[in-house]
C-alpha positions as CSV (number, residue, x, y, z in Angstrom):
1,X,3.3,6.4,23.0
2,X,7.1,6.1,23.5
3,X,9.5,8.7,22.3
4,X,10.3,8.5,18.6
5,X,14.0,8.1,19.1
6,X,16.5,8.2,16.3
7,X,15.8,6.9,12.8
8,X,18.1,4.0,13.4
9,X,16.6,3.1,16.8
10,X,13.7,0.7,16.6
11,X,10.5,1.8,18.2
12,X,9.3,-1.7,18.8
13,X,11.7,-4.5,19.9
14,X,10.1,-7.7,18.8
15,X,13.3,-9.8,18.6
16,X,13.3,-12.9,20.7
17,X,9.6,-12.8,21.3
18,X,7.7,-16.2,21.0
19,X,4.0,-16.6,20.5
20,X,1.6,-19.5,20.2
21,X,-1.6,-19.2,18.0
22,X,-4.4,-21.7,18.5
23,X,-7.6,-21.9,16.6
24,X,-9.8,-22.5,13.6
25,X,-8.1,-22.3,10.2
26,X,-9.4,-21.9,6.7
27,X,-8.3,-21.8,3.1
28,X,-9.5,-18.5,1.5
29,X,-10.1,-18.8,-2.2
30,X,-10.6,-15.7,-4.4
31,X,-12.0,-15.9,-7.9
32,X,-11.7,-12.6,-9.8
33,X,-13.2,-11.9,-13.1
34,X,-15.6,-9.6,-15.1
35,X,-19.3,-9.5,-15.6
36,X,-20.3,-9.1,-19.2
37,X,-23.7,-10.7,-19.2
38,X,-26.4,-12.2,-17.1
39,X,-26.4,-16.0,-16.6
40,X,-28.8,-17.8,-19.0
41,X,-29.8,-20.2,-16.2
42,X,-30.9,-17.6,-13.6
43,X,-31.2,-13.8,-13.3
44,X,-27.7,-13.4,-11.7
45,X,-24.4,-12.0,-13.0
46,X,-22.2,-14.4,-14.8
47,X,-18.6,-13.9,-13.6
48,X,-16.0,-14.9,-16.2
49,X,-13.1,-15.9,-13.9
50,X,-9.7,-14.5,-15.0
51,X,-7.5,-15.0,-11.9
52,X,-7.6,-17.1,-8.8
53,X,-5.7,-16.6,-5.5
54,X,-5.5,-18.6,-2.3
55,X,-4.7,-17.3,1.1
56,X,-4.5,-18.6,4.6
57,X,-7.6,-17.6,6.7
58,X,-8.9,-17.4,10.2
59,X,-6.3,-18.1,12.9
60,X,-3.6,-18.7,10.2
61,X,-3.9,-14.9,9.5
62,X,-2.7,-14.1,13.0
63,X,0.0,-16.7,12.8
64,X,1.4,-15.4,9.5
65,X,1.2,-11.8,10.7
66,X,3.2,-12.6,13.7
67,X,5.8,-14.5,11.6
68,X,5.9,-11.4,9.3
69,X,6.9,-9.3,12.3
70,X,9.8,-11.6,13.1
71,X,8.1,-13.3,16.1
72,X,9.1,-16.9,16.8
73,X,5.7,-18.6,16.2
74,X,4.1,-21.9,17.0
75,X,0.8,-22.7,15.4
76,X,-1.9,-25.2,16.5
77,X,-5.0,-26.0,14.4
78,X,-7.0,-28.9,13.0
79,X,-7.5,-29.6,9.3
80,X,-9.0,-32.5,7.4
81,X,-7.1,-35.1,5.5
82,X,-8.2,-33.5,2.2
83,X,-6.6,-31.5,-0.6
84,X,-7.5,-28.2,1.1
85,X,-5.7,-29.4,4.3
86,X,-2.6,-30.3,2.2
87,X,-2.8,-26.9,0.5
88,X,-3.0,-25.1,3.9
89,X,0.1,-27.0,5.1
90,X,1.9,-26.0,2.0
91,X,1.1,-22.3,2.4
92,X,2.3,-22.5,6.0
93,X,5.6,-23.8,4.9
94,X,6.0,-21.2,2.2
95,X,5.3,-18.6,4.9
96,X,8.2,-19.9,7.0
97,X,5.9,-21.6,9.5
98,X,6.3,-25.1,10.9
99,X,3.3,-27.4,10.4
100,X,4.2,-29.6,13.4
101,X,1.3,-28.2,15.5
102,X,-1.3,-28.9,12.8
103,X,-3.4,-32.0,13.5
104,X,-4.9,-33.7,10.4
105,X,-8.1,-35.7,11.0
106,X,-9.6,-38.1,8.5
107,X,-13.2,-37.4,7.8
108,X,-12.9,-33.8,9.1
109,X,-13.1,-31.3,6.3
110,X,-10.9,-28.2,6.1
111,X,-12.9,-25.0,6.1
112,X,-13.0,-23.2,2.8
113,X,-14.1,-19.6,2.2
114,X,-14.6,-18.9,-1.5
115,X,-15.2,-15.3,-2.6
116,X,-16.1,-14.4,-6.2
117,X,-15.3,-10.9,-7.2
118,X,-16.2,-8.9,-10.3
119,X,-13.3,-6.4,-10.3
120,X,-13.2,-5.2,-6.7
121,X,-16.9,-5.9,-6.1
122,X,-17.7,-9.1,-4.2
123,X,-20.6,-10.9,-6.0
124,X,-20.9,-13.9,-3.7
125,X,-19.2,-15.7,-0.8
126,X,-19.4,-19.5,-0.5
127,X,-18.4,-21.1,2.8
128,X,-17.8,-24.8,3.6
129,X,-17.5,-25.5,7.3
130,X,-16.6,-28.8,9.0
131,X,-19.6,-31.0,9.2
132,X,-18.9,-32.3,12.7
133,X,-16.8,-31.5,15.8
134,X,-13.3,-32.9,16.0
135,X,-12.8,-36.4,17.6
136,X,-11.8,-36.8,21.3
137,X,-8.4,-38.2,20.1
138,X,-7.8,-35.1,18.1
139,X,-8.7,-32.9,21.0
140,X,-6.3,-34.8,23.2
141,X,-3.5,-34.3,20.7
142,X,-4.2,-30.5,20.4
143,X,-4.2,-30.2,24.3
144,X,-0.9,-32.1,24.3
145,X,0.6,-29.7,21.8
146,X,-0.7,-26.7,23.8
147,X,1.0,-27.9,26.9
148,X,4.2,-28.6,25.1
149,X,4.4,-25.4,23.1
150,X,3.2,-23.1,25.9
151,X,6.2,-23.9,28.1
152,X,8.4,-21.5,26.2
153,X,6.1,-18.9,24.9
154,X,5.6,-15.2,25.8
155,X,2.0,-14.8,24.7
156,X,-0.9,-17.0,23.4
157,X,-3.6,-16.1,21.0
158,X,-6.9,-18.0,21.0
159,X,-8.4,-17.3,17.6
160,X,-12.0,-18.5,17.8
161,X,-14.6,-18.9,15.0
162,X,-16.7,-21.3,17.0
163,X,-15.6,-24.4,15.1
164,X,-12.6,-26.0,16.9
165,X,-11.8,-24.7,20.3
166,X,-13.2,-26.7,23.2
167,X,-13.4,-25.8,26.9
168,X,-10.5,-28.2,27.7
169,X,-8.3,-26.5,25.0
170,X,-9.1,-23.0,26.4
171,X,-8.4,-24.2,30.0
172,X,-5.0,-25.7,28.9
173,X,-4.0,-22.4,27.4
174,X,-5.2,-20.2,30.3
175,X,-3.6,-22.5,32.9
176,X,-0.2,-22.4,31.1
177,X,0.9,-19.2,32.9
178,X,1.4,-17.3,29.7
179,X,-0.7,-14.2,28.8
180,X,-3.7,-15.2,26.7
181,X,-5.4,-12.9,24.3
182,X,-8.7,-14.2,22.9
183,X,-9.7,-13.1,19.4
184,X,-13.3,-14.0,20.2
185,X,-16.4,-15.3,18.5
186,X,-19.4,-14.3,20.5
187,X,-20.7,-17.9,20.8
188,X,-17.7,-18.9,22.9
189,X,-17.1,-15.6,24.6
190,X,-18.2,-16.6,28.1
191,X,-15.8,-19.5,28.2
192,X,-12.8,-17.1,28.4
193,X,-13.0,-16.5,32.1
194,X,-9.8,-15.1,33.5
195,X,-7.9,-14.5,30.3
196,X,-5.4,-11.6,30.1
197,X,-7.4,-9.9,27.3
198,X,-10.2,-10.2,24.8
199,X,-10.2,-8.5,21.4
200,X,-13.5,-8.4,19.5
201,X,-15.4,-6.2,17.0
202,X,-18.5,-4.3,17.9
203,X,-20.9,-6.6,16.1
204,X,-19.6,-9.6,18.0
205,X,-20.0,-7.6,21.3
206,X,-23.6,-6.8,20.3
207,X,-24.3,-10.5,19.6
208,X,-22.8,-11.6,22.9
209,X,-24.6,-9.1,25.1
210,X,-27.8,-8.6,23.2
211,X,-27.2,-4.8,23.5
212,X,-27.7,-3.0,20.2
213,X,-25.2,-0.2,19.4
214,X,-26.9,3.2,19.5
215,X,-24.3,5.5,21.0
216,X,-21.3,5.6,23.3
217,X,-23.4,4.6,26.3
218,X,-24.6,1.4,24.7
219,X,-21.0,0.3,23.8
220,X,-19.9,1.2,27.3
221,X,-22.6,-1.1,28.7
222,X,-21.5,-3.9,26.3
223,X,-17.9,-3.6,27.5
224,X,-18.7,-3.4,31.2
225,X,-20.9,-6.5,31.0
226,X,-18.3,-8.5,29.1
227,X,-15.5,-7.4,31.4
228,X,-17.4,-8.3,34.5
229,X,-18.7,-11.6,33.3
230,X,-15.4,-12.9,31.9
231,X,-13.2,-11.3,34.5
232,X,-10.6,-10.5,31.8
233,X,-7.9,-8.0,32.7
234,X,-8.4,-6.0,29.5
235,X,-11.1,-5.9,26.8
236,X,-10.6,-4.2,23.4
237,X,-13.7,-3.6,21.2
238,X,-12.7,-2.3,17.8
239,X,-14.7,-0.8,15.0
240,X,-12.5,0.7,12.3
241,X,-14.8,3.6,11.3
242,X,-15.5,4.7,14.8
243,X,-12.3,3.9,16.7
244,X,-12.1,1.5,19.6
245,X,-12.7,1.1,23.3
246,X,-10.4,-0.4,26.0
247,X,-12.0,-1.6,29.2
248,X,-9.9,-2.2,32.3
249,X,-12.3,-3.1,35.1
250,X,-14.5,0.0,35.5
251,X,-12.0,2.2,33.6
252,X,-12.7,3.0,29.9
253,X,-10.4,4.5,27.3
254,X,-11.6,5.5,23.9
255,X,-9.3,5.3,20.8
256,X,-10.3,7.9,18.3
257,X,-11.0,7.0,14.6
258,X,-7.8,6.9,12.5
259,X,-9.2,8.8,9.6
260,X,-8.5,6.0,7.2
261,X,-11.3,4.6,5.1
262,X,-11.3,0.8,5.0
263,X,-11.6,-0.9,1.6
264,X,-11.5,-4.4,2.9
265,X,-12.2,-6.0,6.4
266,X,-11.0,-9.5,5.5
267,X,-8.5,-10.7,8.1
268,X,-8.2,-7.3,9.8
269,X,-9.4,-8.5,13.2
270,X,-6.7,-11.2,13.2
271,X,-4.1,-8.7,12.1
272,X,-5.0,-6.3,14.9
273,X,-4.9,-9.1,17.4
274,X,-1.5,-10.3,16.2
275,X,0.1,-6.8,16.3
276,X,-1.5,-6.3,19.8
277,X,-0.1,-9.6,21.1
278,X,3.4,-8.9,19.7
279,X,3.5,-5.4,21.1
280,X,2.3,-6.4,24.5
281,X,4.8,-9.2,24.6
282,X,7.6,-6.7,23.8
283,X,6.8,-4.9,27.1
284,X,4.5,-2.0,25.8
285,X,1.6,-1.3,28.1
286,X,-1.8,-2.6,26.9
287,X,-3.4,0.8,26.1
288,X,-0.5,2.0,24.0
289,X,-0.3,-1.5,22.3
290,X,-4.0,-1.3,21.5
291,X,-3.6,2.1,19.9
292,X,-0.7,0.9,17.8
293,X,-2.6,-2.3,16.8
294,X,-5.8,-0.4,16.0
295,X,-4.0,2.2,13.8
296,X,-2.0,-0.5,12.0
297,X,-5.2,-2.4,11.3
298,X,-6.8,0.8,9.9
299,X,-3.9,1.4,7.6
300,X,-3.9,-2.2,6.4
301,X,-7.7,-2.1,5.8
302,X,-7.4,1.1,3.8
303,X,-4.6,-0.4,1.6
304,X,-6.2,-3.8,1.3
305,X,-2.9,-5.4,2.3
306,X,-2.7,-9.1,1.5
307,X,1.0,-9.6,2.2
308,X,0.7,-8.7,5.9
309,X,2.4,-5.9,7.8
310,X,6.2,-6.1,8.3
311,X,8.0,-4.6,11.2
312,X,9.5,-2.1,8.8
313,X,6.0,-1.1,7.7
314,X,4.9,-0.6,11.3
315,X,8.1,1.3,12.2
316,X,7.5,3.6,9.2
317,X,3.9,4.1,10.3
318,X,4.9,5.0,13.9
319,X,7.4,7.6,12.6
320,X,4.9,9.2,10.3
321,X,3.5,12.7,10.8
322,X,0.0,11.3,10.4
323,X,0.5,8.9,13.3
324,X,2.1,11.6,15.4
325,X,-0.9,13.9,14.9
326,X,-3.4,11.1,15.5
327,X,-1.7,9.9,18.7
328,X,-2.2,13.3,20.2
329,X,-6.0,13.2,19.7
330,X,-8.1,12.7,22.8
331,X,-10.4,9.7,22.8
């Protein structure tokens, strides 16, 4: 970790950094209410909705997080020509994001993730995914956007939920010359050959390798297999309760648990990836950037942050006694 410096001296210099985020997007809907009785139609709780909220989800989380840090952001995704797609565009504009890289396709439906909560307890989650892959013409437009936007970008995030990204899109990003960090879904993991870094959680690593987590040895085996098969320069496997592991070839670094107890995991992987990408692009080495990103994600998960981390929030975190003590812990 760098020296703390004076109170007026920024610990992270993110000014002038540009980033490109590419991947699946979603509209997250939250219905919050109270349960006072059981439904008369079935033996399930009846939630009387009192409030509803909408947020951007999936890759849009990473894009908005980068924007919140002051990074110059370009965003590429595909949505349907439907009310949800229009809403997603509207939320991007409200967040200060340009919708120019968003491709709308008729007949393709925007992904919706609908969570119903009774107080803080989630009762059910309903998900509507696109019913079919994007058209070839849409793919061609996305690839054109990638080639145009990647010319003047410091770092690229591929945020993959297995719904939108194709081999050709991934290839266009990797061949751009910019550092590419894949926030990976296990189904597409093996397509990321030669990327700068991969960030994934432990459950995705288990699904990709078929290795069940038992102890430190099993997670080391997962990481070494993924690193060797993808030929990525760095691999970061995160698990908020147990810390994280960084793989660089045959070298392994363990990030110790932060000590924070997560109250929500929604969007935290995207947040960690965004902070990691911005920090790496600022010139911080990957291991230090990973520690900062993991700790920031842990704090956000414990506070159930929905308004994203600002650079001021991260600066305050890095100057805190809690972070100073944690950063001295051995992995």
